[in-house]
C-alpha positions in Angstrom: 35.0 -23.2 -63.0 35.4 -26.9 -62.4 31.9 -27.8 -61.2 31.3 -30.6 -63.6 34.4 -32.4 -62.5 33.5 -32.0 -58.9 30.0 -33.2 -59.3 31.1 -36.4 -60.9 34.0 -37.0 -58.6 32.1 -36.5 -55.3 29.1 -38.6 -56.4 26.6 -35.8 -56.5 23.8 -37.6 -58.1 22.3 -34.6 -59.8 21.9 -36.4 -63.1 19.3 -38.9 -62.0 17.7 -40.3 -65.1 14.6 -38.5 -66.4 12.6 -41.6 -65.9 13.2 -41.4 -62.2 13.1 -37.8 -61.0 13.2 -35.6 -64.3 42.5 -56.6 -44.6 41.5 -60.4 -44.5 39.7 -60.5 -47.8 41.5 -59.5 -50.9 39.7 -56.6 -52.7 40.3 -58.5 -56.0 37.6 -61.0 -54.8 34.4 -59.2 -55.4 31.2 -60.3 -53.6 27.9 -60.7 -55.3 24.3 -61.1 -54.2 21.7 -63.5 -55.3 18.6 -62.6 -57.4 16.6 -59.4 -57.3 15.1 -58.9 -53.9 16.6 -62.2 -52.7 17.7 -63.2 -49.3 20.8 -65.2 -48.5 19.1 -67.9 -46.5 22.6 -69.1 -45.6 24.7 -69.0 -42.4 25.8 -65.4 -42.7 24.6 -62.6 -40.5 24.3 -58.8 -40.9 25.5 -56.1 -38.5 24.8 -52.5 -39.7 26.3 -49.5 -37.9 23.8 -46.7 -38.7 24.9 -43.0 -39.0 21.5 -41.2 -38.6 19.9 -41.3 -35.1 16.7 -39.7 -36.4 15.8 -42.9 -38.3 17.1 -45.5 -35.8 13.5 -46.7 -35.2 12.9 -47.3 -38.9 16.1 -49.4 -39.2 15.2 -51.5 -36.2 11.9 -52.3 -37.8 13.5 -53.1 -41.2 16.0 -55.4 -39.4 13.2 -57.2 -37.6 11.1 -57.7 -40.7 14.0 -59.0 -42.7 14.9 -61.5 -40.0 11.3 -62.7 -39.8 11.2 -63.1 -43.6 14.5 -64.8 -44.2 15.8 -66.1 -40.9 19.0 -64.1 -41.3 20.1 -62.3 -38.2 20.2 -58.5 -38.7 21.6 -56.3 -36.0 21.4 -52.5 -36.2 23.4 -50.2 -33.8 23.0 -46.4 -34.1 25.8 -44.0 -33.2 24.8 -40.9 -31.2 24.9 -37.6 -33.1 28.4 -36.5 -33.9 30.1 -39.8 -32.6 29.9 -42.1 -35.7 33.6 -42.1 -36.5 34.5 -42.7 -32.9 32.0 -45.5 -32.5 33.0 -47.1 -35.8 36.6 -47.4 -34.6 35.4 -49.0 -31.4 33.1 -51.4 -33.2 35.6 -52.4 -35.8 38.0 -53.5 -33.0 35.5 -56.0 -31.8 35.3 -59.7 -32.8 31.7 -59.1 -34.0 32.4 -56.0 -36.1 29.9 -54.3 -38.4 29.4 -56.0 -41.7 27.9 -52.9 -43.2 29.1 -49.4 -42.4 29.2 -45.9 -43.8 32.0 -43.5 -44.9 31.6 -39.9 -45.7 33.2 -39.5 -49.1 36.9 -39.5 -50.0 38.1 -38.4 -46.6 36.2 -41.2 -44.9 37.3 -43.7 -47.5 40.9 -42.8 -47.0 40.6 -43.8 -43.4 38.8 -47.1 -44.0 40.0 -48.3 -47.4 41.4 -51.6 -46.0 38.0 -52.4 -44.6 36.0 -51.7 -47.8 35.2 -54.8 -49.9 35.0 -54.5 -53.7 31.3 -54.8 -54.4 31.4 -54.0 -58.1 30.2 -57.5 -58.9 27.1 -57.1 -56.7 23.6 -56.9 -58.2 22.9 -53.7 -56.3 25.9 -52.0 -57.9 24.5 -52.9 -61.3 21.3 -51.0 -60.4 23.1 -47.6 -59.9 21.8 -45.0 -62.3 24.1 -43.6 -65.0 26.0 -40.6 -63.8 25.9 -41.5 -60.1 29.4 -41.6 -58.7 30.9 -44.1 -56.3 33.9 -44.5 -54.1 36.2 -46.6 -56.2 39.5 -47.3 -57.9 39.2 -47.8 -61.6 36.6 -50.5 -62.3 36.2 -51.5 -58.6 33.6 -50.1 -56.3 34.3 -49.9 -52.5 31.5 -47.5 -51.5 28.0 -47.1 -52.9 25.8 -44.1 -52.3 22.3 -44.9 -51.1 20.5 -41.6 -51.0 20.6 -38.1 -52.6 19.9 -35.5 -50.0 19.4 -31.7 -49.8 19.5 -29.1 -47.2 18.5 -25.5 -46.8 16.2 -23.4 -44.5 13.1 -25.4 -43.6 10.1 -23.0 -43.5 6.7 -23.2 -41.8 4.6 -21.6 -44.5 1.6 -21.2 -42.2 3.5 -18.9 -39.9 4.9 -17.1 -43.0 1.4 -16.6 -44.4 0.4 -15.0 -41.0 3.3 -12.6 -41.4 2.6 -11.8 -45.1 -0.9 -10.9 -44.1 0.3 -8.3 -41.6 0.1 -4.6 -42.5 3.6 -3.4 -43.4 5.0 -6.8 -44.0 8.3 -6.7 -45.9 7.1 -9.3 -48.4 3.8 -10.7 -49.4 4.9 -14.2 -50.5 7.7 -16.7 -50.0 8.6 -16.3 -53.7 9.8 -12.7 -53.0 12.5 -14.0 -50.7 15.2 -14.8 -53.3 18.4 -13.4 -51.7 20.0 -12.5 -48.4 18.9 -8.8 -48.3 15.2 -9.7 -48.6 15.6 -12.6 -46.2 17.2 -10.4 -43.6 14.6 -7.7 -44.0 11.7 -10.2 -43.5 13.4 -12.0 -40.7 14.2 -8.9 -38.6 10.7 -7.6 -39.1 9.2 -10.9 -38.1 11.4 -11.0 -35.0 10.2 -7.6 -34.0 6.6 -8.9 -34.4 7.2 -12.3 -32.8 4.5 -11.8 -30.1 1.9 -10.9 -32.8 2.9 -14.0 -34.8 2.8 -16.3 -31.7 6.4 -17.5 -31.9 9.5 -17.3 -29.7 11.7 -16.4 -32.5 12.0 -16.6 -36.3 14.8 -19.3 -36.2 15.1 -22.3 -34.0 17.9 -22.3 -31.5 21.4 -22.5 -33.0 22.8 -25.8 -31.7 26.4 -25.4 -30.7 26.8 -28.1 -28.1 29.8 -30.2 -29.0 28.8 -32.9 -31.5 25.6 -31.0 -32.3 27.2 -28.2 -34.4 27.5 -30.0 -37.7 24.8 -27.8 -39.3 27.2 -24.8 -39.1 30.8 -26.1 -39.2 29.9 -28.5 -42.1 26.7 -27.6 -44.0 26.6 -23.8 -43.6 30.4 -23.6 -44.2 30.0 -25.7 -47.4 27.8 -23.1 -49.0 30.3 -20.4 -48.3 33.3 -22.4 -49.5 31.8 -24.0 -52.7 32.2 -20.8 -54.8 35.8 -20.4 -53.6 36.6 -23.9 -54.8 34.9 -23.1 -58.1 36.9 -19.9 -58.7 40.1 -21.8 -57.9 39.3 -24.4 -60.5 40.1 -26.9 -57.8 40.5 -30.6 -58.4 38.0 -32.0 -55.9 38.5 -35.7 -56.8 40.4 -36.4 -53.6 40.8 -34.8 -50.2 44.5 -34.8 -50.8 44.2 -32.6 -53.9 41.7 -30.1 -52.4 43.2 -26.6 -52.1 44.0 -24.7 -49.0 41.4 -22.1 -48.3 41.4 -18.3 -47.7 37.7 -18.4 -46.7 37.1 -15.7 -49.2 33.3 -15.6 -48.5 33.6 -15.7 -44.7 31.6 -12.5 -44.4 28.8 -14.1 -46.3 28.9 -17.0 -43.9 28.8 -14.5 -41.1 25.8 -12.8 -42.6 23.6 -15.8 -42.2 25.1 -17.1 -39.0 24.5 -13.8 -37.3 21.0 -13.7 -38.6 20.4 -17.1 -37.0 21.9 -16.0 -33.7 20.2 -12.6 -33.5 16.7 -13.8 -34.5 16.4 -17.0 -32.6 14.1 -18.5 -29.9 17.0 -18.2 -27.4 19.8 -15.8 -26.5 22.9 -16.5 -28.5 25.0 -17.2 -25.4 22.8 -20.2 -24.6 23.6 -21.9 -27.9 26.2 -24.1 -26.3 23.5 -26.0 -24.4 21.3 -26.8 -27.4 21.0 -29.9 -29.6 19.7 -30.5 -33.1 16.7 -32.3 -31.6 16.0 -29.2 -29.5 15.9 -27.1 -32.7 13.7 -29.5 -34.6 11.3 -29.8 -31.6 11.0 -26.0 -31.5 10.0 -26.0 -35.2 7.6 -28.9 -34.8 5.9 -27.2 -31.9 5.4 -23.9 -33.8 7.8 -21.9 -31.6 9.7 -20.7 -34.7 9.1 -20.2 -38.4 12.5 -21.5 -39.8 15.3 -24.0 -39.0 18.3 -25.0 -41.1 18.4 -28.7 -41.8 18.0 -31.3 -44.5 15.2 -33.3 -45.9 16.2 -36.1 -43.4 14.9 -33.8 -40.7 11.2 -34.3 -41.6 11.0 -37.5 -39.6 12.1 -35.6 -36.6 9.5 -32.9 -37.1 6.7 -35.4 -37.7 7.8 -37.5 -34.7 7.7 -34.8 -32.1 4.9 -35.3 -29.5 2.5 -32.4 -29.8 3.7 -31.5 -33.4 1.5 -28.8 -34.8 3.1 -28.4 -38.2 1.0 -29.8 -41.1 2.9 -31.7 -43.8 1.5 -29.2 -46.4 3.1 -26.3 -44.5 6.7 -27.5 -44.8 9.1 -26.4 -47.5 12.6 -25.2 -48.2 14.4 -21.9 -48.9 18.1 -21.9 -50.1 20.8 -20.8 -47.7 20.9 -17.2 -48.9 24.0 -15.3 -47.5 24.7 -12.7 -50.1 26.9 -14.7 -52.4 27.4 -13.6 -56.0 24.6 -14.8 -58.3 22.5 -16.1 -55.5 19.2 -15.1 -57.2 19.8 -18.4 -59.1 20.9 -20.3 -56.1 19.2 -23.6 -55.1 19.5 -26.0 -52.3 22.7 -27.8 -51.4 22.1 -31.2 -53.0 24.4 -34.3 -53.1 25.5 -37.3 -51.1 28.1 -37.8 -48.5 27.1 -41.2 -47.1 28.4 -44.3 -48.9 27.6 -47.8 -47.8 30.5 -50.2 -47.5 30.7 -53.9 -46.8 33.4 -55.0 -44.4 36.2 -56.7 -46.3 37.4 -58.3 -43.1 34.1 -60.0 -42.4 33.6 -63.7 -43.3 32.6 -64.5 -46.9 29.2 -65.6 -45.6 28.6 -62.3 -43.7 29.7 -60.3 -46.7 27.2 -62.2 -48.9 24.4 -61.9 -46.3 25.1 -58.2 -46.1 24.9 -57.6 -49.8 21.7 -59.7 -50.0 20.2 -57.6 -47.3 21.0 -54.3 -49.1 19.8 -55.8 -52.4 16.5 -56.7 -50.8 16.2 -53.2 -49.3 16.7 -51.4 -52.6 15.1 -53.8 -55.1 12.2 -55.6 -53.4 8.7 -54.2 -53.0 8.9 -54.4 -49.2 12.3 -52.9 -49.0 11.6 -50.1 -51.4 8.5 -49.2 -49.4 10.7 -48.5 -46.4 13.2 -46.6 -48.5 10.8 -44.2 -50.1 8.4 -44.1 -47.1 9.8 -44.1 -43.5 13.4 -43.5 -44.5 12.5 -40.9 -47.1 15.5 -41.6 -49.3 15.9 -40.3 -52.8 17.5 -43.6 -53.9 20.0 -43.5 -56.8 19.0 -46.9 -58.2 17.0 -47.8 -61.3 14.6 -49.8 -59.2 13.0 -46.5 -58.2 10.8 -44.6 -60.6 9.1 -41.2 -60.7 6.3 -42.7 -58.7 8.8 -43.6 -56.0 9.6 -40.0 -55.0 9.7 -39.6 -51.2 6.4 -39.3 -49.5 7.5 -36.5 -47.2 7.3 -32.8 -48.2 11.1 -32.1 -47.8 12.1 -35.1 -49.9 9.7 -34.0 -52.6 11.0 -30.4 -52.3 14.6 -31.7 -53.0 13.5 -33.5 -56.1 11.7 -30.3 -57.2 14.7 -28.1 -56.7 16.9 -30.7 -58.3 14.9 -30.4 -61.5 14.3 -26.6 -61.6 15.5 -24.9 -64.8 18.1 -22.3 -64.3 18.9 -23.2 -60.7 22.5 -23.8 -59.5 22.2 -26.2 -56.7 25.3 -26.2 -54.4 27.5 -29.3 -54.5 28.4 -31.1 -51.3 32.1 -30.1 -51.1 32.2 -30.8 -47.3 33.0 -34.4 -48.2 36.6 -33.2 -48.7 36.9 -31.1 -45.5 40.2 -32.4 -44.1 39.2 -34.0 -40.8 36.7 -34.3 -38.0 39.2 -32.4 -35.9 39.0 -29.5 -38.3 35.2 -29.5 -38.0 35.2 -29.8 -34.2 37.6 -26.9 -33.9 35.5 -24.8 -36.2 32.4 -25.6 -34.1 34.2 -24.7 -30.9 35.3 -21.4 -32.4 31.7 -20.6 -33.5 30.5 -21.2 -30.0 33.0 -18.8 -28.5 32.1 -16.3 -31.2 28.4 -16.7 -30.3 29.2 -16.2 -26.6 31.3 -13.1 -27.3 34.7 -14.4 -26.3 36.2 -14.7 -29.9 36.2 -12.1 -32.6 35.2 -13.0 -36.1 38.6 -12.1 -37.5 40.3 -14.5 -35.0 37.7 -17.2 -35.8 38.5 -17.0 -39.5 42.2 -17.0 -38.9 41.9 -20.2 -36.8 39.7 -21.9 -39.4 42.2 -21.2 -42.2 45.2 -22.3 -40.1 43.4 -25.5 -39.0 42.5 -26.4 -42.6 46.1 -26.1 -43.6 47.3 -28.2 -40.6 44.7 -30.9 -41.0 45.1 -31.1 -44.8 48.8 -31.7 -44.3 48.0 -34.7 -42.0 45.9 -36.5 -44.6 47.6 -39.8 -45.3 
């Protein structure tokens, strides 16, 4: 197994210190920010292209406050779900291009290396915790992670407790669900008793609308592929060195995907019309007991009008699918999103951008947004144990991160060969859900697409 190497290489910040959570510009010219929590106060401006639609409102508030505080213009544009890469290409072609943008690991960096300034000399880079990886080249840093995240099955424990109290329930507590067989047994029994439980289905709708299918073609697939990469002893330091796949554990992927489709709030054939927001709203309104997503999804749950789910009733289960040793399986925890400063922006705008990021992650006002409304598990030494996220899913990630004997799944999807691969995978999953594609044909196409797209990596 080569897990240690992968964790370091792909910047999975699982070794956060115990004190915290037990182009135009030559890359040789590194930028630096001013003092801790400082603002530039100069002529530069900031333009941030945001990746996560669910926290757009928070970013707009942060931008407004920073501008009021410093006089520095901060513009935030948020890409629609599933369109970030496309919008980034469009925005970068404009005269007023983003000064701060995101790339998703080595594959994203390979596409945008010429636009990524060396920020190794910045104050913020100096605050990174030991063991947290970056996108870099030797001593230089071109992309800096800003949050550790985790995903799994989000559970409404109030609905589960109603089920556990029923006569003949297949389990009496959430702790008994520690593998796929027990999960399947409980879910199918709950689905049969959905009227008695007052739900439309156990799982929220499986969103397979184009651009809304990333939970399956990326996140779910990652959990099934990670053990294959381990067994191959794969060098995961770069997308170019990632191995071709056989999808050895595709039947395990199918186990959980079928469980979603067959025990949902909707008929599987309607999945192509559903979005992630639809799924999260169903969960927030108490129409289902479970939904696959990450800790970032709590803001969606809490923000739904008519939300009936109490904060104390939200927690995680791992993505059990029958993999070997899954009794010790944890959440999928890591980072795919790296902040980069546009190397082709003016020197003033680069400095203003680094000052803004430094303020966000080091000042009292900025850190309050980070740990509060944004809910980030920030990998910087400016955050202490008391700065753990306020929301229940963020706290659950930290808890799973520190559980003894648990093997949390690394985020290997950062080396998936291309967005085209993921889009094709999602399209195939929709056709499978609608009954027009067999599982064997689906897997054959996934394996072939991986090989083709990997060969196209520059």
